[in-house]
C-alpha positions as CSV (number, residue, x, y, z in Angstrom):
1,X,31.4,107.8,-46.4
2,X,34.0,106.8,-44.3
3,X,32.2,103.6,-42.8
4,X,31.2,102.4,-46.2
5,X,34.9,102.5,-47.2
6,X,36.4,101.0,-44.3
7,X,33.9,98.3,-44.1
8,X,34.9,97.4,-48.1
9,X,38.2,98.0,-47.3
10,X,38.2,95.5,-44.8
11,X,36.1,92.9,-46.9
12,X,38.7,93.3,-49.7
13,X,41.7,92.8,-47.5
14,X,40.0,89.8,-45.7
15,X,40.1,88.3,-49.1
16,X,36.1,88.3,-50.1
17,X,35.1,89.4,-53.1
18,X,33.7,93.1,-53.4
19,X,30.8,92.1,-56.5
20,X,27.7,92.8,-55.0
21,X,25.1,90.1,-56.3
22,X,22.1,91.1,-57.7
23,X,18.3,90.3,-56.5
24,X,18.0,88.1,-59.5
25,X,20.7,86.1,-58.5
26,X,20.1,86.0,-54.8
27,X,16.9,84.1,-55.7
28,X,18.5,81.9,-58.0
29,X,16.5,83.3,-61.4
30,X,20.4,84.2,-62.7
31,X,20.8,82.5,-66.1
32,X,24.5,81.6,-64.9
33,X,23.2,79.7,-61.7
34,X,20.8,77.5,-63.9
35,X,23.1,76.5,-66.0
36,X,25.1,75.2,-63.0
37,X,22.4,73.9,-61.5
38,X,21.6,72.1,-64.4
39,X,25.0,70.5,-64.9
40,X,25.1,69.3,-61.4
41,X,21.9,66.9,-61.5
42,X,22.7,65.7,-65.3
43,X,25.6,64.2,-63.5
44,X,24.2,63.0,-59.8
45,X,27.3,60.8,-59.2
46,X,29.5,63.8,-59.4
47,X,29.3,66.5,-56.5
48,X,29.1,69.9,-56.7
49,X,32.4,70.3,-54.8
50,X,34.4,68.6,-57.6
51,X,33.0,71.2,-60.5
52,X,34.6,74.0,-58.6
53,X,38.0,72.2,-58.3
54,X,37.6,71.3,-62.3
55,X,39.7,74.0,-64.6
56,X,38.3,75.7,-67.2
57,X,39.2,77.6,-70.4
58,X,40.4,80.1,-68.4
59,X,42.5,78.0,-66.4
60,X,44.1,76.5,-69.3
61,X,45.4,80.1,-70.3
62,X,46.6,81.3,-67.1
63,X,48.8,78.2,-65.8
64,X,51.2,78.4,-69.2
65,X,51.8,82.0,-67.7
66,X,52.4,81.1,-63.9
67,X,54.4,78.1,-65.1
68,X,57.0,80.2,-67.6
69,X,57.4,82.8,-64.6
70,X,58.4,80.0,-62.2
71,X,60.5,78.4,-64.3
72,X,62.4,82.0,-65.6
73,X,62.4,82.8,-61.7
74,X,63.7,79.2,-61.0
75,X,66.5,79.4,-64.2
76,X,67.5,83.1,-62.9
77,X,67.9,82.0,-58.7
78,X,70.2,78.8,-60.1
79,X,72.8,80.7,-62.6
80,X,73.1,83.2,-58.8
81,X,74.4,80.3,-57.2
82,X,77.1,79.4,-59.9
83,X,80.8,80.0,-59.1
84,X,82.4,83.7,-59.7
85,X,84.5,82.0,-62.2
86,X,82.1,81.4,-64.4
87,X,81.4,84.8,-64.8
88,X,84.4,85.1,-67.0
89,X,84.2,82.0,-68.7
90,X,80.6,83.7,-70.0
91,X,81.8,87.1,-70.4
92,X,79.1,89.5,-71.5
93,X,78.4,89.1,-75.4
94,X,77.0,92.2,-77.9
95,X,75.0,89.8,-80.0
96,X,71.7,90.6,-80.3
97,X,70.9,86.4,-79.6
98,X,72.1,86.7,-75.4
99,X,69.5,89.9,-75.0
100,X,66.7,87.5,-73.6
101,X,68.9,85.7,-71.5
102,X,70.5,89.3,-69.8
103,X,66.9,90.8,-69.9
104,X,65.2,87.8,-67.8
105,X,68.5,88.3,-65.5
106,X,68.0,92.2,-65.0
107,X,64.3,91.9,-64.7
108,X,65.0,89.4,-62.0
109,X,66.9,91.6,-60.0
110,X,64.9,94.8,-60.4
111,X,62.6,92.5,-59.1
112,X,64.2,91.3,-56.0
113,X,65.2,95.0,-55.6
114,X,61.2,96.4,-55.4
115,X,60.4,93.7,-53.0
116,X,63.1,94.9,-50.8
117,X,62.2,98.4,-50.9
118,X,58.4,97.6,-50.4
119,X,59.5,96.1,-46.7
120,X,62.0,99.0,-46.3
121,X,58.7,101.3,-46.9
122,X,56.3,99.5,-44.5
123,X,58.8,99.4,-41.9
124,X,60.5,102.8,-42.5
125,X,57.6,104.8,-43.8
126,X,55.7,103.6,-40.3
127,X,58.3,103.9,-38.0
128,X,58.8,108.0,-39.3
129,X,55.3,108.8,-39.5
130,X,54.2,107.2,-35.9
131,X,56.9,107.7,-34.1
132,X,57.5,111.6,-33.8
133,X,61.1,110.9,-31.7
134,X,61.8,108.4,-34.6
135,X,60.6,111.3,-37.5
136,X,62.9,113.4,-36.4
137,X,65.9,111.4,-37.4
138,X,64.4,109.1,-40.0
139,X,62.7,111.8,-42.5
140,X,66.5,113.6,-41.9
141,X,68.1,110.8,-43.0
142,X,65.6,110.1,-45.5
143,X,66.5,113.2,-47.0
144,X,70.2,112.8,-46.8
145,X,70.2,109.1,-48.6
146,X,68.5,110.6,-51.6
147,X,70.9,113.0,-51.8
148,X,73.8,111.2,-51.3
149,X,75.3,109.7,-55.2
150,X,73.7,106.2,-55.1
151,X,77.0,104.5,-57.0
152,X,78.8,106.0,-53.7
153,X,77.1,102.6,-51.8
154,X,78.8,100.2,-54.1
155,X,82.3,101.4,-52.9
156,X,80.9,100.3,-49.3
157,X,78.5,97.1,-50.2
158,X,80.2,95.3,-52.4
159,X,83.1,93.7,-50.5
160,X,80.1,93.0,-48.0
161,X,78.1,91.0,-50.4
162,X,81.1,89.5,-51.6
163,X,82.3,88.3,-48.4
164,X,78.8,86.8,-47.0
165,X,79.4,84.4,-50.3
166,X,82.8,83.8,-51.1
167,X,83.3,82.6,-54.9
168,X,80.0,82.2,-55.5
169,X,78.2,85.2,-57.5
170,X,75.2,85.3,-55.5
171,X,77.6,88.2,-53.7
172,X,78.1,90.1,-56.7
173,X,74.5,90.1,-57.3
174,X,73.4,91.1,-54.1
175,X,75.4,94.2,-54.6
176,X,74.0,94.7,-57.3
177,X,70.3,94.3,-56.1
178,X,71.6,96.8,-53.3
179,X,72.4,99.7,-55.6
180,X,69.6,99.1,-57.8
181,X,67.5,99.1,-54.1
182,X,68.8,102.5,-53.2
183,X,67.2,104.0,-56.2
184,X,64.1,102.9,-55.4
185,X,63.5,102.8,-51.8
186,X,63.2,106.2,-50.9
187,X,60.8,107.3,-53.5
188,X,58.4,104.9,-52.2
189,X,59.0,105.4,-48.3
190,X,57.9,109.1,-49.0
191,X,54.9,108.0,-50.9
192,X,53.8,105.9,-47.8
193,X,55.3,108.2,-45.2
194,X,52.5,111.2,-47.0
195,X,49.9,108.6,-47.1
196,X,50.4,107.9,-43.6
197,X,50.0,111.4,-42.2
198,X,47.2,112.6,-44.3
199,X,45.1,109.3,-43.7
200,X,41.4,111.3,-43.1
201,X,40.8,111.8,-39.5
202,X,36.6,110.5,-40.0
203,X,38.3,107.1,-41.2
204,X,40.2,107.2,-38.1
205,X,37.6,107.6,-35.9
206,X,35.7,105.2,-37.4
207,X,38.7,102.6,-37.2
208,X,38.4,103.0,-33.4
209,X,34.6,103.1,-33.0
210,X,35.5,99.4,-34.7
211,X,38.1,99.2,-31.9
212,X,41.0,98.1,-34.1
213,X,44.6,97.7,-32.6
214,X,47.1,99.3,-34.3
215,X,48.7,96.4,-36.0
216,X,44.7,95.8,-37.3
217,X,44.1,99.3,-38.2
218,X,47.4,99.4,-40.5
219,X,46.5,96.7,-42.3
220,X,42.9,97.4,-42.5
221,X,43.2,101.6,-43.1
222,X,46.1,102.9,-43.3
223,X,48.0,100.4,-45.9
224,X,45.0,100.2,-48.3
225,X,44.6,104.4,-48.0
226,X,48.2,104.3,-49.1
227,X,48.0,102.0,-52.0
228,X,46.8,103.8,-55.2
229,X,50.1,106.2,-54.5
230,X,52.2,103.7,-53.6
231,X,51.8,101.5,-56.4
232,X,52.3,104.3,-58.9
233,X,55.2,105.4,-56.9
234,X,56.4,101.6,-57.9
235,X,56.0,102.0,-61.1
236,X,58.5,105.3,-61.1
237,X,60.9,103.5,-59.0
238,X,61.3,100.7,-61.1
239,X,61.4,103.1,-64.2
240,X,64.0,105.2,-62.6
241,X,66.3,102.0,-61.6
242,X,67.0,101.7,-65.0
243,X,70.0,104.0,-65.0
244,X,71.1,102.6,-62.2
245,X,71.1,99.3,-63.8
246,X,74.0,100.5,-66.4
247,X,76.5,101.2,-63.4
248,X,75.5,98.7,-61.3
249,X,76.2,95.6,-63.2
250,X,79.7,96.2,-63.7
251,X,81.2,96.6,-59.9
252,X,85.0,97.5,-59.4
253,X,86.9,95.8,-56.7
254,X,90.3,96.8,-56.5
255,X,92.0,96.2,-59.6
256,X,89.3,93.6,-60.7
257,X,86.2,94.4,-62.2
258,X,83.1,92.4,-62.3
259,X,80.5,92.0,-64.9
260,X,77.2,90.5,-64.4
261,X,75.2,89.3,-67.4
262,X,72.3,91.8,-68.3
263,X,71.2,94.6,-70.1
264,X,72.9,97.5,-68.2
265,X,76.1,95.7,-68.6
266,X,75.3,95.3,-72.5
267,X,74.3,98.8,-73.1
268,X,77.8,100.2,-71.0
269,X,79.7,97.8,-73.2
270,X,78.0,99.1,-76.2
271,X,78.6,102.6,-75.1
272,X,82.0,101.9,-74.5
273,X,82.8,100.4,-77.8
274,X,80.5,102.9,-79.6
275,X,78.8,100.9,-81.1
276,X,75.1,101.9,-82.1
277,X,73.7,98.9,-83.2
278,X,74.0,97.4,-80.1
279,X,72.9,100.3,-78.4
280,X,69.7,100.1,-80.7
281,X,69.4,96.3,-79.6
282,X,69.5,97.1,-75.9
283,X,66.9,99.9,-76.4
284,X,64.8,97.6,-77.4
285,X,64.8,95.0,-75.1
286,X,64.6,97.4,-72.3
287,X,61.4,98.5,-74.5
288,X,59.8,95.0,-74.3
289,X,61.1,94.5,-70.6
290,X,59.0,97.3,-69.7
291,X,56.2,96.6,-71.9
292,X,55.9,93.4,-70.0
293,X,55.8,94.2,-66.3
294,X,53.4,97.0,-67.4
295,X,51.0,94.4,-69.0
296,X,52.2,91.1,-66.6
297,X,52.6,93.2,-62.9
298,X,52.0,97.2,-62.5
299,X,48.7,97.3,-64.9
300,X,46.9,94.5,-62.7
301,X,48.2,96.5,-59.6
302,X,46.9,99.7,-60.6
303,X,43.1,97.9,-61.7
304,X,43.3,96.2,-57.8
305,X,44.2,99.3,-56.4
306,X,41.2,101.1,-57.7
307,X,39.1,98.9,-55.4
308,X,40.7,101.2,-52.3
309,X,39.5,104.9,-53.6
310,X,37.8,106.5,-50.7
311,X,34.8,107.3,-52.5
312,X,30.7,106.2,-52.0
313,X,29.9,106.5,-56.1
314,X,32.2,104.4,-58.6
315,X,33.5,105.9,-61.4
316,X,32.0,104.7,-65.1
317,X,35.6,104.3,-66.3
318,X,37.8,102.5,-64.1
319,X,41.4,101.0,-64.9
320,X,41.2,97.7,-66.9
321,X,43.8,94.8,-66.9
322,X,43.4,91.8,-69.0
323,X,45.4,89.8,-66.5
324,X,43.8,90.7,-63.7
325,X,40.2,90.1,-65.5
326,X,41.7,86.6,-66.4
327,X,43.0,85.5,-62.8
328,X,39.6,86.1,-61.7
329,X,37.7,84.2,-64.6
330,X,39.6,81.1,-63.2
331,X,38.4,78.4,-61.3
332,X,41.0,76.3,-59.7
333,X,43.5,78.9,-59.9
334,X,41.0,80.8,-57.7
335,X,40.3,77.8,-55.6
336,X,44.0,77.5,-54.5
337,X,44.6,81.1,-53.6
338,X,41.8,80.8,-51.4
339,X,44.3,79.7,-48.5
340,X,46.9,82.2,-49.4
341,X,43.9,84.9,-49.6
342,X,42.6,83.7,-45.9
343,X,45.9,83.4,-44.2
344,X,46.9,87.4,-45.4
345,X,43.0,88.5,-43.8
346,X,43.8,86.0,-40.6
347,X,47.3,87.6,-40.1
348,X,45.9,91.7,-40.7
349,X,42.6,90.7,-38.0
350,X,45.4,89.4,-35.4
351,X,44.7,91.7,-32.0
352,X,48.4,92.5,-31.5
353,X,48.2,94.9,-28.6
354,X,51.1,96.7,-27.0
355,X,52.0,94.7,-23.7
356,X,50.0,96.0,-20.5
357,X,52.9,97.8,-18.8
358,X,53.9,99.5,-21.6
359,X,50.6,100.9,-22.7
360,X,50.3,104.7,-21.8
361,X,46.5,104.0,-20.8
362,X,47.9,102.3,-17.7
363,X,49.5,105.2,-16.4
364,X,48.2,108.8,-14.9
365,X,48.0,111.5,-17.1
366,X,50.6,113.4,-14.7
367,X,53.0,110.6,-14.9
368,X,52.7,110.4,-18.8
369,X,53.3,113.9,-19.3
370,X,56.6,114.0,-17.1
371,X,58.2,110.3,-18.4
372,X,57.1,111.8,-22.3
373,X,59.0,115.2,-21.2
374,X,62.0,113.2,-19.6
375,X,61.9,111.3,-22.8
376,X,62.0,113.7,-25.4
377,X,65.0,115.4,-23.4
378,X,67.1,112.2,-23.4
379,X,66.2,111.6,-26.8
380,X,67.2,114.9,-27.8
381,X,70.1,114.7,-26.3
382,X,71.4,111.3,-28.0
383,X,70.5,113.3,-31.3
384,X,72.3,116.0,-30.8
385,X,75.4,114.2,-29.6
386,X,75.5,111.8,-32.2
387,X,74.8,115.0,-34.7
388,X,78.3,117.0,-32.8
389,X,80.3,113.3,-33.2
390,X,79.5,113.0,-36.9
391,X,80.4,116.8,-37.6
392,X,83.9,116.4,-35.5
393,X,84.5,113.7,-37.6
394,X,83.9,115.0,-40.8
395,X,85.6,118.1,-40.1
396,X,88.6,116.4,-39.1
397,X,88.8,114.3,-42.0
398,X,88.1,117.2,-44.5
399,X,91.0,119.4,-43.0
400,X,93.6,116.9,-43.9
401,X,93.0,118.0,-47.4
402,X,90.8,121.0,-47.9
403,X,91.5,124.7,-46.4
404,X,88.7,127.2,-45.4
405,X,88.6,129.2,-49.0
406,X,88.1,125.8,-50.7
407,X,85.0,125.4,-48.0
408,X,83.7,129.3,-49.1
409,X,84.3,127.7,-52.9
410,X,81.9,124.7,-52.0
411,X,79.6,126.7,-50.5
412,X,79.4,128.8,-52.9
413,X,79.1,126.4,-55.7
414,X,76.5,124.6,-53.6
415,X,74.4,127.7,-54.3
416,X,74.8,127.4,-58.1
417,X,73.5,124.2,-57.9
418,X,70.4,124.9,-55.6
419,X,69.1,127.9,-57.9
420,X,69.4,125.6,-61.0
421,X,67.7,122.7,-59.1
422,X,65.4,125.2,-57.7
423,X,64.2,126.5,-61.4
424,X,64.1,123.0,-63.1
425,X,61.4,121.6,-60.6
426,X,59.5,124.7,-60.7
427,X,59.7,124.5,-64.8
428,X,58.9,120.8,-64.5
429,X,56.0,121.4,-62.2
430,X,54.1,123.9,-64.4
431,X,54.4,120.9,-67.4
432,X,54.2,117.8,-65.4
433,X,51.2,118.8,-62.8
434,X,48.4,119.5,-65.5
435,X,49.0,116.6,-67.8
436,X,49.5,114.3,-64.8
437,X,45.4,115.6,-63.4
438,X,44.3,115.3,-67.2
439,X,45.9,111.8,-67.0
440,X,44.8,110.7,-64.0
441,X,41.8,111.8,-64.2
442,X,41.3,109.8,-67.5
443,X,42.2,105.4,-66.4
444,X,41.2,104.8,-70.4
445,X,44.1,107.1,-71.3
446,X,46.2,106.5,-68.5
447,X,46.4,102.6,-69.8
448,X,47.8,104.4,-73.3
449,X,50.0,106.9,-71.6
450,X,51.5,104.8,-68.8
451,X,53.7,102.4,-71.2
452,X,55.0,105.5,-72.7
453,X,55.6,107.8,-69.7
454,X,57.3,104.3,-67.8
455,X,59.9,103.9,-70.7
456,X,60.6,107.5,-70.8
457,X,61.1,107.4,-67.1
458,X,62.9,104.2,-67.5
459,X,65.2,105.8,-70.5
460,X,69.0,105.9,-69.2
461,X,69.7,109.7,-69.8
462,X,73.6,109.1,-70.1
463,X,72.8,108.5,-73.2
464,X,71.9,111.5,-74.3
465,X,75.2,113.1,-72.5
466,X,76.9,112.6,-75.9
467,X,74.2,114.3,-77.6
468,X,74.1,117.5,-75.1
469,X,78.8,117.1,-75.6
470,X,78.5,117.7,-79.8
471,X,75.9,119.8,-79.8
472,X,77.4,122.4,-76.7
473,X,80.9,122.2,-78.6
474,X,79.8,123.0,-82.1
475,X,77.6,125.9,-81.4
476,X,79.5,127.0,-78.5
477,X,76.9,127.0,-75.9
478,X,77.1,127.9,-72.5
479,X,77.6,125.0,-70.4
480,X,75.9,126.5,-67.1
481,X,72.7,126.6,-69.3
482,X,72.8,124.1,-71.7
483,X,73.9,121.2,-69.1
484,X,71.1,122.0,-66.6
485,X,68.0,120.2,-68.1
486,X,69.9,117.0,-67.6
487,X,69.4,117.6,-64.2
488,X,66.0,116.7,-64.4
489,X,65.7,114.5,-67.3
490,X,65.1,111.6,-65.5
491,X,63.8,113.1,-62.0
492,X,61.0,115.2,-63.6
493,X,59.1,112.0,-63.8
494,X,58.4,111.8,-59.8
495,X,56.3,114.5,-60.4
496,X,54.3,113.6,-62.8
497,X,53.9,109.8,-61.6
498,X,52.6,111.3,-58.3
499,X,50.1,113.6,-59.6
500,X,48.7,110.7,-61.7
501,X,48.7,108.9,-58.2
502,X,47.3,111.4,-56.5
503,X,44.4,112.8,-59.7
504,X,43.7,108.4,-60.1
505,X,42.7,108.3,-55.9
506,X,40.8,111.7,-56.2
507,X,37.3,110.8,-54.6
508,X,34.3,110.5,-57.6
509,X,32.1,112.3,-54.9
510,X,34.1,115.8,-55.1
511,X,34.5,115.6,-59.0
512,X,30.7,115.2,-59.0
513,X,30.3,117.2,-56.4
514,X,32.2,120.1,-58.0
515,X,30.2,119.5,-61.3
516,X,27.3,120.0,-59.8
517,X,28.0,123.4,-58.6
518,X,29.4,124.2,-62.1
519,X,32.5,124.9,-60.7
520,X,34.8,125.0,-63.8
521,X,38.3,127.1,-64.9
522,X,40.8,128.0,-62.5
523,X,38.5,128.1,-59.4
524,X,37.9,124.4,-60.1
525,X,42.1,124.2,-59.6
526,X,42.4,126.1,-57.0
527,X,39.6,124.7,-55.2
528,X,38.8,121.7,-56.4
529,X,42.2,119.6,-57.6
530,X,45.0,121.7,-56.5
531,X,44.5,121.0,-53.1
532,X,43.6,117.3,-53.5
533,X,46.8,116.4,-55.3
534,X,48.9,118.6,-53.1
535,X,49.9,116.0,-50.7
536,X,51.2,113.9,-53.6
537,X,52.6,116.7,-55.9
538,X,54.3,117.6,-52.5
539,X,56.4,114.2,-52.5
540,X,56.6,113.9,-55.9
541,X,58.8,117.2,-55.9
542,X,60.9,116.5,-52.9
543,X,62.0,113.0,-54.4
544,X,62.4,115.0,-57.8
545,X,64.7,117.8,-55.7
546,X,66.5,114.7,-54.5
547,X,67.0,112.8,-57.3
548,X,68.3,116.0,-59.2
549,X,70.9,117.1,-56.3
550,X,72.0,113.4,-57.0
551,X,72.3,113.3,-60.9
552,X,74.0,117.1,-60.6
553,X,77.0,114.7,-60.1
554,X,76.8,113.3,-63.6
555,X,74.6,116.1,-65.8
556,X,77.3,119.1,-64.6
557,X,80.5,117.3,-65.8
558,X,79.6,115.0,-68.9
559,X,82.0,114.0,-71.5
560,X,82.2,111.8,-74.9
561,X,85.3,110.0,-75.5
562,X,88.1,112.7,-74.8
563,X,85.4,115.4,-74.8
564,X,84.5,117.0,-71.8
565,X,82.2,119.9,-70.5
566,X,81.5,120.7,-67.5
567,X,79.3,123.8,-66.2
568,X,80.0,125.4,-62.5
569,X,78.2,124.0,-59.5
570,X,78.4,121.2,-56.5
571,X,77.9,118.3,-58.5
572,X,81.0,119.2,-61.5
573,X,82.8,119.7,-58.4
574,X,82.2,116.4,-56.5
575,X,82.6,114.4,-60.0
576,X,86.1,116.2,-61.0
577,X,87.4,115.7,-57.7
578,X,86.5,111.6,-57.5
579,X,88.0,111.9,-60.7
580,X,91.0,113.0,-59.1
581,X,90.7,110.4,-56.2
582,X,90.9,113.2,-54.2
583,X,89.1,112.1,-50.8
584,X,88.8,114.6,-48.3
585,X,87.4,117.0,-50.7
586,X,84.8,114.1,-52.0
587,X,83.8,114.0,-48.5
588,X,83.4,117.9,-48.3
589,X,81.2,117.9,-51.8
590,X,79.4,115.3,-50.0
591,X,78.7,116.8,-46.6
592,X,77.8,120.2,-48.3
593,X,75.2,118.7,-50.5
594,X,73.6,116.6,-47.6
595,X,73.7,119.9,-45.7
596,X,71.8,122.0,-48.9
597,X,69.3,119.2,-49.0
598,X,68.6,118.8,-45.3
599,X,68.1,122.8,-44.7
600,X,66.6,123.2,-48.4
601,X,64.0,120.7,-47.2
602,X,63.3,122.0,-43.6
603,X,62.9,125.1,-45.5
604,X,60.8,124.6,-48.2
605,X,59.2,121.4,-48.3
606,X,58.4,120.4,-44.7
607,X,56.3,123.4,-43.6
608,X,54.4,122.3,-46.8
609,X,54.1,118.9,-45.8
610,X,52.8,120.1,-42.2
611,X,50.0,122.3,-44.5
612,X,48.9,119.4,-45.9
613,X,48.7,117.2,-43.3
614,X,46.6,120.2,-41.1
615,X,44.7,121.7,-44.0
616,X,44.5,119.9,-46.7
617,X,43.0,116.3,-45.6
618,X,40.8,114.6,-47.4
619,X,37.8,114.8,-44.1
């Protein structure tokens, strides 16, 4: 099984088609072959190679789509080089006629952030998974980054990007793209890190048998193995970025507010003016955009990544994409894509190796052990010194505006939020794990559910805040209970999408074996499916947990007009101190939140990761 899967992935990664020809076609008894030969011989003046580059009817359908995408991208990029004054001249209007242009601008920003997130994922996730010393630092940093309020990044980055391109819209565009990037990258990185840590050992042994270098193994084995889960997490990240689009397209710098044209700015202005009709138009535009990138981007990616599933038998129910089928049926476009595919395949086959002086094999085993111990000691000292320095700086700054009583109060509020997050993660898991398995094992059902799940995940949770405020105030409900669902309203989808990815990547061989042995009911869940999806579930739960901590800042303290409702918790504390401008207490709240997230991940999620790596690998 391992050799078959690796060989297939190598063929696919090198750009060659993975569709075997029948024996009839090999013997030139295939009707299609006779037809092509007939055309060639009826016009001997036209060489056979000319027919392969002439467009067919599928090319005439695909070319307009490609030209339209290129034209829209060029138009959006051209507008980013405009002077900053154009933003005041063409202020965001609530006219529905402007929504197509706003949708284009927002879509380009989200796609640019997705491309940056993918590059970050490949680099950061690989370093964290491959280097033990780097992983000791990079993984906790990733835990903290996903818990720190995303909108807090804007205050540090807007000035930097505006200074890079003074007087140009591009600086504000990059600041917005960076804010969206911070909402997408962490989930994708955790998914890729989990996949690299759980590559089956037999496939690693096969790659060693083929004498693949680290570079070749990365592109021929590890990236293909991680691709199905990564695609579903890209889908979730794209949908989750909609909440931050609403906040990031209106940037405040000092006393000035820069509003970028887009659906987010349109929606924020609609909410500010309490224009329900405009809110409806914005939601309709979001729905159209979500359906568009579902059909034109993610569904082709899901269908394409299905070929990297680790199995020797193919399921009869495979994901389909009309766009991918269209591209495969074209003749001229396929010929144009051959050079690019060959370039990528050759790059993946480069025998990149470490320089001989740096290779571990060039040193005796005893010296390698001594050097490893010395290196570990030096690295631990450096990390410990950096941590002590950061703690001293935070304590010295917080002490200027907070007392020990405040510190104890903040830790108590953090415990309340911790309890709320744990309870909601458990409830979300009980709901979405069975449904995710049901969807993931049925690609036909996944194609129908996928757009709906993307829309629900993309629906900005802050649009529901007024409903909760009105209901809580009207019925005199307890905010500590009824504001809690807002914490996971947008983050629960991480669990669903990761479970779907795990069920989709589950080998069909194992499912057929369980069916042949008549394994059913709870035994099927305990012995077959739950171990198979467990690494994916841990990834979804850890990102949902971090997202819930992040969302607590806006979910535990909500308002509609002049009416405010607050629950007891660390998120409400940070929101209230931010509104008051008390920076020492803001830093105290964020530091305590980061400490809670890091300790909680170390106490629960990291042991579960280790258990999945050692006991639940598909070897």
